[in-house]
N, C-alpha and C positions, 0 to 999 in steps of 0.2 A: 333234498340235495342229491345230485347225481354227479358221478365222476365217469370219465371215459378213459379206459385203459386200452392201449394198443399193444397187441401181442403178435409177434412176427412168425414164430415157429409153430407149425400145425400141431406138433406133439404137445407143446405147452398149452395151446388153446384147448385141445381136447382134455388135458389133465385138469385145467381150471374149470371148464364147463361141466365135465362129467364127474369131477371129484366131489368130495363131501361138502357139506354146507360150509361156507366161508364166513368168518366174522372178523371185525376189527373194532376194538374197544367195546366189545359186547353188542355190536350192531351187526345185523345180518346183511351180508353183501349178496346182491343179485348179479349174475353174469348172463349176458345175452349176446349172441353173435349177430352183429348188425348186417343187414343186407345192404347192397349198394343203394344209395340215396335214401336210406331209412333214417328218420329223425330220432335220435336217442331220447328226446323228451317225449316222444309218442309211444315208446315201448311200455306196455302195461306191466305194472308191478303188482301182481295179484296174490300169488302164493309161492311157497317153496317147500318141497318135501324134505323132511328131516326126521330122524329117529329121536325118540325120547325114552328114558329109562325111569321107571317108577319102582321104588323098593317098598316092600311090606304091604303090598296091595292085597286086601282080603279076597278070597276066592269068590267068583261070580260078581265082582264089583264092577267090572267093565262090561 
């Protein structure tokens, strides 16, 4: 399922795209700035960088 958001202000666009990972109801949201004539259904959803935190990991475990 894909949704299209239209954001008008450049500062808001940058904050959304460059900001931390976004989620809704525990689902990861991907944001991509569409180019003119680009089909939203053709934008690849492959990966998203994000940080994880692991507690009590033994030394040399990773």
